[in-house]
All heavy atoms as TSV, in Angstrom:
chain	resi	resn	atom	element	x	y	z
A	1	MET	N	N	68.561	116.299	85.677
A	1	MET	CA	C	68.490	117.639	86.219
A	1	MET	C	C	69.765	118.391	85.887
A	1	MET	O	O	70.846	117.842	85.949
A	1	MET	CB	C	68.345	117.583	87.738
A	1	MET	CG	C	66.938	117.567	88.235
A	1	MET	SD	S	66.870	117.860	89.988
A	1	MET	CE	C	65.975	116.417	90.479
A	2	SER	N	N	69.601	119.635	85.588
A	2	SER	CA	C	70.781	120.450	85.315
A	2	SER	C	C	71.432	120.859	86.629
A	2	SER	O	O	70.839	120.758	87.691
A	2	SER	CB	C	70.382	121.684	84.514
A	2	SER	OG	O	69.604	122.546	85.326
A	3	LYS	N	N	72.642	121.317	86.519
A	3	LYS	CA	C	73.386	121.696	87.713
A	3	LYS	C	C	72.671	122.799	88.491
A	3	LYS	O	O	72.557	122.720	89.710
A	3	LYS	CB	C	74.799	122.128	87.336
A	3	LYS	CG	C	75.665	122.399	88.525
A	3	LYS	CD	C	77.091	122.697	88.140
A	3	LYS	CE	C	77.925	122.956	89.372
A	3	LYS	NZ	N	79.301	123.233	89.065
A	4	SER	N	N	72.163	123.789	87.803
A	4	SER	CA	C	71.501	124.887	88.503
A	4	SER	C	C	70.226	124.397	89.197
A	4	SER	O	O	69.867	124.883	90.265
A	4	SER	CB	C	71.187	126.038	87.551
A	4	SER	OG	O	70.254	125.630	86.571
A	5	ASN	N	N	69.544	123.428	88.580
A	5	ASN	CA	C	68.350	122.866	89.193
A	5	ASN	C	C	68.723	122.109	90.474
A	5	ASN	O	O	68.024	122.196	91.485
A	5	ASN	CB	C	67.630	121.951	88.203
A	5	ASN	CG	C	66.169	121.786	88.551
A	5	ASN	OD1	O	65.651	122.456	89.420
A	5	ASN	ND2	N	65.522	120.864	87.869
A	6	LEU	N	N	69.830	121.373	90.434
A	6	LEU	CA	C	70.311	120.678	91.621
A	6	LEU	C	C	70.686	121.663	92.716
A	6	LEU	O	O	70.398	121.443	93.903
A	6	LEU	CB	C	71.511	119.797	91.280
A	6	LEU	CG	C	71.211	118.483	90.587
A	6	LEU	CD1	C	72.506	117.782	90.181
A	6	LEU	CD2	C	70.391	117.578	91.480
A	7	GLU	N	N	71.328	122.730	92.321
A	7	GLU	CA	C	71.718	123.751	93.289
A	7	GLU	C	C	70.490	124.374	93.936
A	7	GLU	O	O	70.475	124.639	95.140
A	7	GLU	CB	C	72.586	124.812	92.624
A	7	GLU	CG	C	73.966	124.298	92.261
A	7	GLU	CD	C	74.760	125.255	91.388
A	7	GLU	OE1	O	74.171	126.208	90.822
A	7	GLU	OE2	O	75.982	125.049	91.271
A	8	LYS	N	N	69.453	124.597	93.150
A	8	LYS	CA	C	68.210	125.146	93.689
A	8	LYS	C	C	67.577	124.178	94.676
A	8	LYS	O	O	67.108	124.576	95.751
A	8	LYS	CB	C	67.216	125.451	92.567
A	8	LYS	CG	C	67.573	126.636	91.718
A	8	LYS	CD	C	66.566	126.823	90.598
A	8	LYS	CE	C	66.997	127.910	89.624
A	8	LYS	NZ	N	66.053	128.046	88.504
A	9	GLN	N	N	67.573	122.898	94.323
A	9	GLN	CA	C	67.011	121.884	95.207
A	9	GLN	C	C	67.820	121.790	96.505
A	9	GLN	O	O	67.263	121.643	97.590
A	9	GLN	CB	C	66.967	120.518	94.505
A	9	GLN	CG	C	65.977	120.435	93.378
A	9	GLN	CD	C	64.545	120.602	93.842
A	9	GLN	OE1	O	64.166	120.143	94.906
A	9	GLN	NE2	N	63.754	121.292	93.032
A	10	GLU	N	N	69.146	121.867	96.376
A	10	GLU	CA	C	70.016	121.847	97.543
A	10	GLU	C	C	69.728	123.039	98.452
A	10	GLU	O	O	69.671	122.907	99.680
A	10	GLU	CB	C	71.482	121.888	97.113
A	10	GLU	CG	C	72.246	120.670	97.456
A	10	GLU	CD	C	73.704	120.758	96.981
A	10	GLU	OE1	O	74.146	121.785	96.420
A	10	GLU	OE2	O	74.394	119.765	97.182
A	11	ALA	N	N	69.548	124.199	97.863
A	11	ALA	CA	C	69.252	125.410	98.634
A	11	ALA	C	C	67.911	125.269	99.348
A	11	ALA	O	O	67.781	125.649	100.523
A	11	ALA	CB	C	69.241	126.627	97.722
A	12	LYS	N	N	66.924	124.695	98.666
A	12	LYS	CA	C	65.617	124.477	99.297
A	12	LYS	C	C	65.739	123.508	100.464
A	12	LYS	O	O	65.135	123.706	101.518
A	12	LYS	CB	C	64.611	123.927	98.282
A	12	LYS	CG	C	64.093	124.941	97.303
A	12	LYS	CD	C	63.088	124.301	96.360
A	12	LYS	CE	C	62.590	125.267	95.321
A	12	LYS	NZ	N	61.612	124.649	94.399
A	13	LEU	N	N	66.533	122.452	100.277
A	13	LEU	CA	C	66.734	121.467	101.331
A	13	LEU	C	C	67.428	122.092	102.537
A	13	LEU	O	O	67.031	121.855	103.683
A	13	LEU	CB	C	67.550	120.289	100.798
A	13	LEU	CG	C	67.817	119.147	101.777
A	13	LEU	CD1	C	66.513	118.560	102.305
A	13	LEU	CD2	C	68.646	118.068	101.097
A	14	LYS	N	N	68.445	122.901	102.286
A	14	LYS	CA	C	69.138	123.592	103.370
A	14	LYS	C	C	68.175	124.502	104.127
A	14	LYS	O	O	68.176	124.541	105.360
A	14	LYS	CB	C	70.301	124.435	102.830
A	14	LYS	CG	C	71.581	123.706	102.697
A	14	LYS	CD	C	72.688	124.681	102.301
A	14	LYS	CE	C	74.027	124.015	102.327
A	14	LYS	NZ	N	75.113	124.931	101.984
A	15	ALA	N	N	67.362	125.232	103.395
A	15	ALA	CA	C	66.399	126.135	104.023
A	15	ALA	C	C	65.384	125.349	104.846
A	15	ALA	O	O	65.035	125.752	105.972
A	15	ALA	CB	C	65.684	126.975	102.966
A	16	LEU	N	N	64.917	124.230	104.335
A	16	LEU	CA	C	63.961	123.404	105.058
A	16	LEU	C	C	64.597	122.819	106.319
A	16	LEU	O	O	63.978	122.824	107.396
A	16	LEU	CB	C	63.452	122.277	104.158
A	16	LEU	CG	C	62.400	121.359	104.754
A	16	LEU	CD1	C	61.176	122.142	105.216
A	16	LEU	CD2	C	62.000	120.304	103.745
A	17	ASN	N	N	65.824	122.342	106.206
A	17	ASN	CA	C	66.527	121.818	107.379
A	17	ASN	C	C	66.709	122.895	108.446
A	17	ASN	O	O	66.567	122.625	109.635
A	17	ASN	CB	C	67.874	121.210	106.990
A	17	ASN	CG	C	67.726	119.852	106.363
A	17	ASN	OD1	O	66.766	119.130	106.630
A	17	ASN	ND2	N	68.665	119.482	105.509
A	18	GLN	N	N	67.008	124.121	108.028
A	18	GLN	CA	C	67.161	125.220	108.975
A	18	GLN	C	C	65.824	125.534	109.641
A	18	GLN	O	O	65.762	125.794	110.844
A	18	GLN	CB	C	67.715	126.465	108.282
A	18	GLN	CG	C	68.009	127.604	109.244
A	18	GLN	CD	C	69.050	127.253	110.281
A	18	GLN	OE1	O	70.090	126.697	109.980
A	18	GLN	NE2	N	68.755	127.561	111.540
A	19	LYS	N	N	64.752	125.489	108.857
A	19	LYS	CA	C	63.416	125.746	109.393
A	19	LYS	C	C	63.043	124.695	110.437
A	19	LYS	O	O	62.491	125.028	111.498
A	19	LYS	CB	C	62.413	125.744	108.236
A	19	LYS	CG	C	61.083	126.331	108.556
A	19	LYS	CD	C	60.243	126.431	107.281
A	19	LYS	CE	C	58.912	127.094	107.566
A	19	LYS	NZ	N	58.102	127.242	106.362
A	20	ILE	N	N	63.371	123.442	110.169
A	20	ILE	CA	C	63.113	122.359	111.122
A	20	ILE	C	C	63.920	122.578	112.399
A	20	ILE	O	O	63.392	122.451	113.503
A	20	ILE	CB	C	63.436	120.988	110.488
A	20	ILE	CG1	C	62.424	120.663	109.391
A	20	ILE	CG2	C	63.468	119.891	111.545
A	20	ILE	CD1	C	62.808	119.478	108.520
A	21	LYS	N	N	65.180	122.920	112.240
A	21	LYS	CA	C	66.051	123.166	113.388
A	21	LYS	C	C	65.515	124.324	114.233
A	21	LYS	O	O	65.460	124.239	115.464
A	21	LYS	CB	C	67.466	123.474	112.907
A	21	LYS	CG	C	68.477	123.658	113.999
A	21	LYS	CD	C	69.862	123.915	113.416
A	21	LYS	CE	C	70.876	124.174	114.495
A	21	LYS	NZ	N	72.195	124.482	113.946
A	22	ASP	N	N	65.097	125.391	113.576
A	22	ASP	CA	C	64.552	126.551	114.284
A	22	ASP	C	C	63.282	126.189	115.047
A	22	ASP	O	O	63.085	126.615	116.184
A	22	ASP	CB	C	64.267	127.699	113.315
A	22	ASP	CG	C	65.527	128.300	112.717
A	22	ASP	OD1	O	66.634	128.044	113.246
A	22	ASP	OD2	O	65.405	129.027	111.712
A	23	GLU	N	N	62.424	125.388	114.421
A	23	GLU	CA	C	61.177	124.985	115.062
A	23	GLU	C	C	61.453	124.101	116.280
A	23	GLU	O	O	60.815	124.254	117.315
A	23	GLU	CB	C	60.262	124.265	114.068
A	23	GLU	CG	C	58.863	124.058	114.568
A	23	GLU	CD	C	58.118	125.340	114.902
A	23	GLU	OE1	O	58.362	126.383	114.265
A	23	GLU	OE2	O	57.270	125.305	115.817
A	24	LYS	N	N	62.408	123.198	116.159
A	24	LYS	CA	C	62.786	122.361	117.304
A	24	LYS	C	C	63.291	123.226	118.448
A	24	LYS	O	O	62.946	122.996	119.616
A	24	LYS	CB	C	63.869	121.356	116.896
A	24	LYS	CG	C	63.359	120.195	116.096
A	24	LYS	CD	C	64.505	119.244	115.763
A	24	LYS	CE	C	64.061	118.051	114.982
A	24	LYS	NZ	N	65.184	117.130	114.674
A	25	ASN	N	N	64.101	124.227	118.133
A	25	ASN	CA	C	64.618	125.125	119.166
A	25	ASN	C	C	63.494	125.881	119.850
A	25	ASN	O	O	63.505	126.043	121.078
A	25	ASN	CB	C	65.636	126.105	118.581
A	25	ASN	CG	C	66.967	125.453	118.305
A	25	ASN	OD1	O	67.325	124.465	118.914
A	25	ASN	ND2	N	67.710	125.996	117.359
A	26	LYS	N	N	62.505	126.336	119.089
A	26	LYS	CA	C	61.361	127.038	119.671
A	26	LYS	C	C	60.609	126.137	120.636
A	26	LYS	O	O	60.237	126.558	121.732
A	26	LYS	CB	C	60.397	127.514	118.578
A	26	LYS	CG	C	60.854	128.699	117.800
A	26	LYS	CD	C	59.776	129.068	116.781
A	26	LYS	CE	C	60.283	129.955	115.689
A	26	LYS	NZ	N	59.255	130.211	114.665
A	27	ILE	N	N	60.382	124.902	120.228
A	27	ILE	CA	C	59.659	123.948	121.079
A	27	ILE	C	C	60.448	123.675	122.356
A	27	ILE	O	O	59.882	123.674	123.457
A	27	ILE	CB	C	59.378	122.640	120.312
A	27	ILE	CG1	C	58.365	122.913	119.200
A	27	ILE	CG2	C	58.879	121.546	121.252
A	27	ILE	CD1	C	58.233	121.782	118.193
A	28	GLU	N	N	61.747	123.469	122.221
A	28	GLU	CA	C	62.587	123.216	123.391
A	28	GLU	C	C	62.550	124.402	124.357
A	28	GLU	O	O	62.461	124.221	125.570
A	28	GLU	CB	C	64.018	122.921	122.958
A	28	GLU	CG	C	64.167	121.584	122.271
A	28	GLU	CD	C	65.531	121.386	121.619
A	28	GLU	OE1	O	66.383	122.309	121.669
A	28	GLU	OE2	O	65.730	120.305	121.047
A	29	GLN	N	N	62.603	125.610	123.824
A	29	GLN	CA	C	62.565	126.800	124.664
A	29	GLN	C	C	61.223	126.933	125.370
A	29	GLN	O	O	61.163	127.228	126.567
A	29	GLN	CB	C	62.869	128.048	123.849
A	29	GLN	CG	C	64.321	128.136	123.440
A	29	GLN	CD	C	64.596	129.342	122.562
A	29	GLN	OE1	O	63.702	130.098	122.197
A	29	GLN	NE2	N	65.855	129.523	122.203
A	30	ARG	N	N	60.133	126.699	124.628
A	30	ARG	CA	C	58.806	126.802	125.241
A	30	ARG	C	C	58.625	125.746	126.325
A	30	ARG	O	O	58.072	126.026	127.384
A	30	ARG	CB	C	57.714	126.681	124.181
A	30	ARG	CG	C	57.594	127.906	123.300
A	30	ARG	CD	C	56.312	127.913	122.480
A	30	ARG	NE	N	56.005	126.674	121.795
A	30	ARG	CZ	C	56.154	126.459	120.491
A	30	ARG	NH1	N	56.610	127.411	119.703
A	30	ARG	NH2	N	55.850	125.296	119.955
A	31	LEU	N	N	59.093	124.525	126.053
A	31	LEU	CA	C	58.992	123.453	127.033
A	31	LEU	C	C	59.772	123.814	128.295
A	31	LEU	O	O	59.267	123.691	129.406
A	31	LEU	CB	C	59.497	122.127	126.451
A	31	LEU	CG	C	59.527	120.943	127.413
A	31	LEU	CD1	C	58.123	120.624	127.937
A	31	LEU	CD2	C	60.128	119.727	126.722
A	32	GLY	N	N	61.000	124.267	128.102
A	32	GLY	CA	C	61.823	124.663	129.243
A	32	GLY	C	C	61.183	125.777	130.046
A	32	GLY	O	O	61.149	125.735	131.288
A	33	LYS	N	N	60.634	126.780	129.372
A	33	LYS	CA	C	59.988	127.896	130.064
A	33	LYS	C	C	58.780	127.425	130.855
A	33	LYS	O	O	58.558	127.857	131.986
A	33	LYS	CB	C	59.572	128.977	129.068
A	33	LYS	CG	C	60.730	129.794	128.560
A	33	LYS	CD	C	60.263	130.846	127.566
A	33	LYS	CE	C	61.437	131.641	127.038
A	33	LYS	NZ	N	61.027	132.658	126.070
A	34	GLN	N	N	58.004	126.513	130.274
A	34	GLN	CA	C	56.824	126.008	130.969
A	34	GLN	C	C	57.217	125.189	132.198
A	34	GLN	O	O	56.584	125.308	133.251
A	34	GLN	CB	C	55.955	125.154	130.022
A	34	GLN	CG	C	55.161	125.975	129.053
A	34	GLN	CD	C	54.187	126.901	129.745
A	34	GLN	OE1	O	53.474	126.522	130.673
A	34	GLN	NE2	N	54.153	128.149	129.304
A	35	ILE	N	N	58.237	124.369	132.068
A	35	ILE	CA	C	58.694	123.567	133.210
A	35	ILE	C	C	59.179	124.483	134.327
A	35	ILE	O	O	58.822	124.298	135.490
A	35	ILE	CB	C	59.807	122.580	132.782
A	35	ILE	CG1	C	59.213	121.498	131.874
A	35	ILE	CG2	C	60.481	121.954	133.998
A	35	ILE	CD1	C	60.250	120.641	131.180
A	36	ILE	N	N	59.977	125.468	133.979
A	36	ILE	CA	C	60.493	126.409	134.971
A	36	ILE	C	C	59.347	127.174	135.619
A	36	ILE	O	O	59.272	127.291	136.848
A	36	ILE	CB	C	61.505	127.383	134.329
A	36	ILE	CG1	C	62.783	126.631	133.969
A	36	ILE	CG2	C	61.813	128.563	135.249
A	36	ILE	CD1	C	63.718	127.391	133.052
A	37	SER	N	N	58.439	127.665	134.810
A	37	SER	CA	C	57.320	128.454	135.307
A	37	SER	C	C	56.432	127.642	136.240
A	37	SER	O	O	56.102	128.087	137.345
A	37	SER	CB	C	56.498	128.976	134.127
A	37	SER	OG	O	55.329	129.604	134.577
A	38	GLN	N	N	56.042	126.463	135.813
A	38	GLN	CA	C	55.115	125.669	136.598
A	38	GLN	C	C	55.772	125.024	137.808
A	38	GLN	O	O	55.085	124.624	138.747
A	38	GLN	CB	C	54.432	124.637	135.714
A	38	GLN	CG	C	53.535	125.320	134.691
A	38	GLN	CD	C	52.670	124.357	133.920
A	38	GLN	OE1	O	52.351	123.285	134.388
A	38	GLN	NE2	N	52.279	124.765	132.719
A	39	SER	N	N	57.087	124.945	137.823
A	39	SER	CA	C	57.808	124.383	138.964
A	39	SER	C	C	58.241	125.461	139.948
A	39	SER	O	O	58.785	125.156	141.004
A	39	SER	CB	C	59.052	123.629	138.489
A	39	SER	OG	O	58.699	122.604	137.612
A	40	ASN	N	N	58.014	126.718	139.572
A	40	ASN	CA	C	58.444	127.853	140.396
A	40	ASN	C	C	59.932	127.766	140.745
A	40	ASN	O	O	60.332	128.012	141.879
A	40	ASN	CB	C	57.600	127.963	141.665
A	40	ASN	CG	C	56.170	128.316	141.363
A	40	ASN	OD1	O	55.890	129.153	140.513
A	40	ASN	ND2	N	55.243	127.652	142.039
A	41	LEU	N	N	60.739	127.394	139.777
A	41	LEU	CA	C	62.176	127.276	139.995
A	41	LEU	C	C	62.832	128.649	139.979
A	41	LEU	O	O	62.508	129.487	139.152
A	41	LEU	CB	C	62.821	126.420	138.902
A	41	LEU	CG	C	62.466	124.943	138.884
A	41	LEU	CD1	C	63.070	124.275	137.652
A	41	LEU	CD2	C	62.961	124.258	140.142
A	42	ASP	N	N	63.749	128.856	140.918
A	42	ASP	CA	C	64.579	130.059	140.904
A	42	ASP	C	C	65.881	129.663	140.224
A	42	ASP	O	O	66.774	129.095	140.827
A	42	ASP	CB	C	64.840	130.558	142.318
A	42	ASP	CG	C	65.717	131.802	142.340
A	42	ASP	OD1	O	65.888	132.444	141.279
A	42	ASP	OD2	O	66.235	132.128	143.421
A	43	TYR	N	N	65.947	129.927	138.942
A	43	TYR	CA	C	67.068	129.438	138.142
A	43	TYR	C	C	68.156	130.485	137.939
A	43	TYR	O	O	69.099	130.263	137.182
A	43	TYR	CB	C	66.560	128.946	136.785
A	43	TYR	CG	C	65.837	130.002	135.990
A	43	TYR	CD1	C	66.521	130.828	135.119
A	43	TYR	CD2	C	64.470	130.179	136.137
A	43	TYR	CE1	C	65.866	131.807	134.399
A	43	TYR	CE2	C	63.805	131.149	135.422
A	43	TYR	CZ	C	64.511	131.959	134.558
A	43	TYR	OH	O	63.847	132.925	133.861
A	44	ALA	N	N	68.074	131.593	138.644
A	44	ALA	CA	C	69.020	132.692	138.427
A	44	ALA	C	C	70.475	132.262	138.614
A	44	ALA	O	O	71.357	132.748	137.913
A	44	ALA	CB	C	68.692	133.848	139.353
A	45	ASN	N	N	70.713	131.356	139.531
A	45	ASN	CA	C	72.090	130.974	139.831
A	45	ASN	C	C	72.414	129.523	139.472
A	45	ASN	O	O	73.353	128.949	140.009
A	45	ASN	CB	C	72.382	131.213	141.318
A	45	ASN	CG	C	72.282	132.674	141.677
A	45	ASN	OD1	O	72.810	133.526	140.968
A	45	ASN	ND2	N	71.584	132.981	142.746
A	46	PHE	N	N	71.647	128.935	138.587
A	46	PHE	CA	C	71.906	127.553	138.193
A	46	PHE	C	C	73.209	127.456	137.414
A	46	PHE	O	O	73.470	128.248	136.513
A	46	PHE	CB	C	70.793	127.010	137.288
A	46	PHE	CG	C	69.572	126.515	138.026
A	46	PHE	CD1	C	69.484	126.566	139.402
A	46	PHE	CD2	C	68.513	125.991	137.328
A	46	PHE	CE1	C	68.368	126.117	140.061
A	46	PHE	CE2	C	67.386	125.530	137.986
A	46	PHE	CZ	C	67.313	125.587	139.348
A	47	SER	N	N	73.989	126.458	137.735
A	47	SER	CA	C	75.178	126.158	136.934
A	47	SER	C	C	74.778	125.171	135.844
A	47	SER	O	O	73.689	124.589	135.890
A	47	SER	CB	C	76.264	125.540	137.822
A	47	SER	OG	O	75.858	124.247	138.251
A	48	ASN	N	N	75.664	124.972	134.898
A	48	ASN	CA	C	75.389	123.989	133.849
A	48	ASN	C	C	75.195	122.596	134.440
A	48	ASN	O	O	74.340	121.837	133.983
A	48	ASN	CB	C	76.506	123.969	132.809
A	48	ASN	CG	C	76.403	125.116	131.840
A	48	ASN	OD1	O	75.340	125.685	131.656
A	48	ASN	ND2	N	77.515	125.457	131.223
A	49	ASP	N	N	75.978	122.264	135.465
A	49	ASP	CA	C	75.845	120.952	136.106
A	49	ASP	C	C	74.485	120.800	136.777
A	49	ASP	O	O	73.874	119.736	136.712
A	49	ASP	CB	C	76.959	120.732	137.125
A	49	ASP	CG	C	78.315	120.503	136.471
A	49	ASP	OD1	O	78.345	120.130	135.276
A	49	ASP	OD2	O	79.340	120.690	137.151
A	50	GLN	N	N	74.000	121.861	137.430
A	50	GLN	CA	C	72.681	121.796	138.057
A	50	GLN	C	C	71.581	121.644	137.009
A	50	GLN	O	O	70.621	120.896	137.205
A	50	GLN	CB	C	72.434	123.052	138.898
A	50	GLN	CG	C	73.281	123.106	140.151
A	50	GLN	CD	C	73.201	124.449	140.831
A	50	GLN	OE1	O	73.289	125.492	140.174
A	50	GLN	NE2	N	73.042	124.438	142.144
A	51	ILE	N	N	71.723	122.334	135.908
A	51	ILE	CA	C	70.737	122.236	134.824
A	51	ILE	C	C	70.724	120.813	134.269
A	51	ILE	O	O	69.655	120.239	134.059
A	51	ILE	CB	C	71.043	123.270	133.711
A	51	ILE	CG1	C	70.783	124.686	134.244
A	51	ILE	CG2	C	70.213	122.997	132.469
A	51	ILE	CD1	C	71.286	125.789	133.336
A	52	LYS	N	N	71.902	120.239	134.054
A	52	LYS	CA	C	71.990	118.869	133.550
A	52	LYS	C	C	71.364	117.885	134.536
A	52	LYS	O	O	70.658	116.948	134.140
A	52	LYS	CB	C	73.438	118.488	133.265
A	52	LYS	CG	C	73.999	119.154	132.032
A	52	LYS	CD	C	75.445	118.764	131.818
A	52	LYS	CE	C	76.039	119.514	130.631
A	52	LYS	NZ	N	77.446	119.183	130.432
A	53	LEU	N	N	71.616	118.084	135.835
A	53	LEU	CA	C	71.050	117.200	136.852
A	53	LEU	C	C	69.523	117.294	136.862
A	53	LEU	O	O	68.829	116.276	136.897
A	53	LEU	CB	C	71.608	117.543	138.238
A	53	LEU	CG	C	71.057	116.732	139.398
A	53	LEU	CD1	C	71.355	115.246	139.217
A	53	LEU	CD2	C	71.625	117.241	140.713
A	54	LEU	N	N	68.992	118.509	136.812
A	54	LEU	CA	C	67.540	118.678	136.771
A	54	LEU	C	C	66.939	118.040	135.522
A	54	LEU	O	O	65.894	117.384	135.594
A	54	LEU	CB	C	67.167	120.162	136.807
A	54	LEU	CG	C	67.100	120.809	138.172
A	54	LEU	CD1	C	66.885	122.304	138.039
A	54	LEU	CD2	C	65.993	120.199	139.006
A	55	ALA	N	N	67.594	118.213	134.393
A	55	ALA	CA	C	67.108	117.628	133.153
A	55	ALA	C	C	67.107	116.103	133.253
A	55	ALA	O	O	66.153	115.441	132.832
A	55	ALA	CB	C	67.961	118.083	131.971
A	56	LYS	N	N	68.151	115.554	133.849
A	56	LYS	CA	C	68.230	114.102	134.019
A	56	LYS	C	C	67.123	113.617	134.943
A	56	LYS	O	O	66.456	112.612	134.659
A	56	LYS	CB	C	69.600	113.712	134.569
A	56	LYS	CG	C	69.792	112.225	134.705
A	56	LYS	CD	C	71.177	111.872	135.188
A	56	LYS	CE	C	71.323	110.366	135.302
A	56	LYS	NZ	N	72.644	109.989	135.776
A	57	GLN	N	N	66.903	114.321	136.049
A	57	GLN	CA	C	65.854	113.935	136.988
A	57	GLN	C	C	64.476	114.023	136.335
A	57	GLN	O	O	63.635	113.133	136.515
A	57	GLN	CB	C	65.904	114.818	138.235
A	57	GLN	CG	C	67.114	114.561	139.100
A	57	GLN	CD	C	67.265	115.571	140.219
A	57	GLN	OE1	O	66.721	116.666	140.175
A	57	GLN	NE2	N	68.026	115.200	141.241
A	58	PHE	N	N	64.254	115.059	135.578
A	58	PHE	CA	C	62.973	115.226	134.887
A	58	PHE	C	C	62.771	114.111	133.864
A	58	PHE	O	O	61.690	113.534	133.758
A	58	PHE	CB	C	62.918	116.605	134.218
A	58	PHE	CG	C	61.599	116.905	133.590
A	58	PHE	CD1	C	60.480	117.140	134.367
A	58	PHE	CD2	C	61.467	116.952	132.215
A	58	PHE	CE1	C	59.246	117.415	133.787
A	58	PHE	CE2	C	60.247	117.224	131.624
A	58	PHE	CZ	C	59.132	117.453	132.412
A	59	SER	N	N	63.825	113.791	133.141
A	59	SER	CA	C	63.768	112.717	132.152
A	59	SER	C	C	63.435	111.388	132.821
A	59	SER	O	O	62.595	110.624	132.340
A	59	SER	CB	C	65.104	112.620	131.423
A	59	SER	OG	O	65.142	111.504	130.588
A	60	GLU	N	N	64.090	111.100	133.930
A	60	GLU	CA	C	63.825	109.862	134.656
A	60	GLU	C	C	62.382	109.838	135.166
A	60	GLU	O	O	61.713	108.811	135.114
A	60	GLU	CB	C	64.796	109.698	135.824
A	60	GLU	CG	C	66.231	109.465	135.398
A	60	GLU	CD	C	66.418	108.204	134.559
A	60	GLU	OE1	O	65.808	107.170	134.865
A	60	GLU	OE2	O	67.192	108.267	133.577
A	61	PHE	N	N	61.895	110.968	135.633
A	61	PHE	CA	C	60.505	111.068	136.090
A	61	PHE	C	C	59.540	110.744	134.953
A	61	PHE	O	O	58.587	109.993	135.134
A	61	PHE	CB	C	60.244	112.479	136.635
A	61	PHE	CG	C	58.811	112.732	136.972
A	61	PHE	CD1	C	58.260	112.232	138.136
A	61	PHE	CD2	C	58.011	113.468	136.115
A	61	PHE	CE1	C	56.920	112.460	138.448
A	61	PHE	CE2	C	56.667	113.703	136.413
A	61	PHE	CZ	C	56.132	113.196	137.586
A	62	LEU	N	N	59.800	111.304	133.783
A	62	LEU	CA	C	58.933	111.039	132.634
A	62	LEU	C	C	58.977	109.572	132.221
A	62	LEU	O	O	57.961	108.999	131.842
A	62	LEU	CB	C	59.311	111.925	131.449
A	62	LEU	CG	C	58.994	113.403	131.599
A	62	LEU	CD1	C	59.475	114.169	130.384
A	62	LEU	CD2	C	57.511	113.632	131.807
A	63	LYS	N	N	60.146	108.963	132.301
A	63	LYS	CA	C	60.278	107.544	131.953
A	63	LYS	C	C	59.453	106.686	132.898
A	63	LYS	O	O	58.760	105.767	132.471
A	63	LYS	CB	C	61.741	107.114	131.989
A	63	LYS	CG	C	62.566	107.647	130.847
A	63	LYS	CD	C	64.009	107.249	130.999
A	63	LYS	CE	C	64.872	107.935	129.958
A	63	LYS	NZ	N	66.310	107.675	130.165
A	64	VAL	N	N	59.496	107.004	134.189
A	64	VAL	CA	C	58.728	106.262	135.186
A	64	VAL	C	C	57.240	106.454	134.933
A	64	VAL	O	O	56.466	105.498	134.974
A	64	VAL	CB	C	59.106	106.703	136.619
A	64	VAL	CG1	C	58.137	106.148	137.639
A	64	VAL	CG2	C	60.529	106.273	136.940
A	65	LYS	N	N	56.824	107.688	134.645
A	65	LYS	CA	C	55.412	107.972	134.383
A	65	LYS	C	C	54.922	107.232	133.146
A	65	LYS	O	O	53.806	106.758	133.118
A	65	LYS	CB	C	55.173	109.464	134.227
A	65	LYS	CG	C	55.219	110.232	135.520
A	65	LYS	CD	C	54.062	109.804	136.385
A	65	LYS	CE	C	54.019	110.612	137.650
A	65	LYS	NZ	N	52.962	110.162	138.545
A	66	SER	N	N	55.749	107.124	132.131
A	66	SER	CA	C	55.301	106.455	130.908
A	66	SER	C	C	55.195	104.945	131.119
A	66	SER	O	O	54.378	104.286	130.505
A	66	SER	CB	C	56.237	106.767	129.737
A	66	SER	OG	O	57.496	106.205	129.937
A	67	VAL	N	N	55.974	104.399	132.032
A	67	VAL	CA	C	55.913	102.976	132.345
A	67	VAL	C	C	54.662	102.696	133.180
A	67	VAL	O	O	54.024	101.663	133.021
A	67	VAL	CB	C	57.174	102.526	133.100
A	67	VAL	CG1	C	57.023	101.118	133.646
A	67	VAL	CG2	C	58.395	102.607	132.190
A	68	ASP	N	N	54.286	103.636	134.046
A	68	ASP	CA	C	53.115	103.469	134.905
A	68	ASP	C	C	51.820	103.376	134.103
A	68	ASP	O	O	50.879	102.751	134.534
A	68	ASP	CB	C	52.999	104.635	135.904
A	68	ASP	CG	C	54.071	104.577	136.988
A	68	ASP	OD1	O	54.705	103.507	137.142
A	68	ASP	OD2	O	54.258	105.581	137.681
A	69	HIS	N	N	51.776	104.022	132.965
A	69	HIS	CA	C	50.538	104.042	132.189
A	69	HIS	C	C	50.498	102.916	131.274
A	69	HIS	O	O	50.436	102.165	130.708
A	69	HIS	CB	C	50.402	105.353	131.409
A	69	HIS	CG	C	50.065	106.493	132.324
A	69	HIS	ND1	N	51.038	107.328	132.810
A	69	HIS	CD2	C	48.921	106.912	132.858
A	69	HIS	CE1	C	50.482	108.232	133.595
A	69	HIS	NE2	N	49.181	107.997	133.632
């Protein structure tokens, strides 16, 4: 492959990686919004520590649920 061809492939790879990252962010945002919405959480005054604690509790809940099945 010539240098310019490698550069083109590198650019495509970078663009694809960015697209994957963007899609993951969209999914994370939608998941978070659904959890907040369906839990009727008033998150207006949540601190970062409270958010981390809730995320940890939710994660532990999911782990327990997956073991139950």
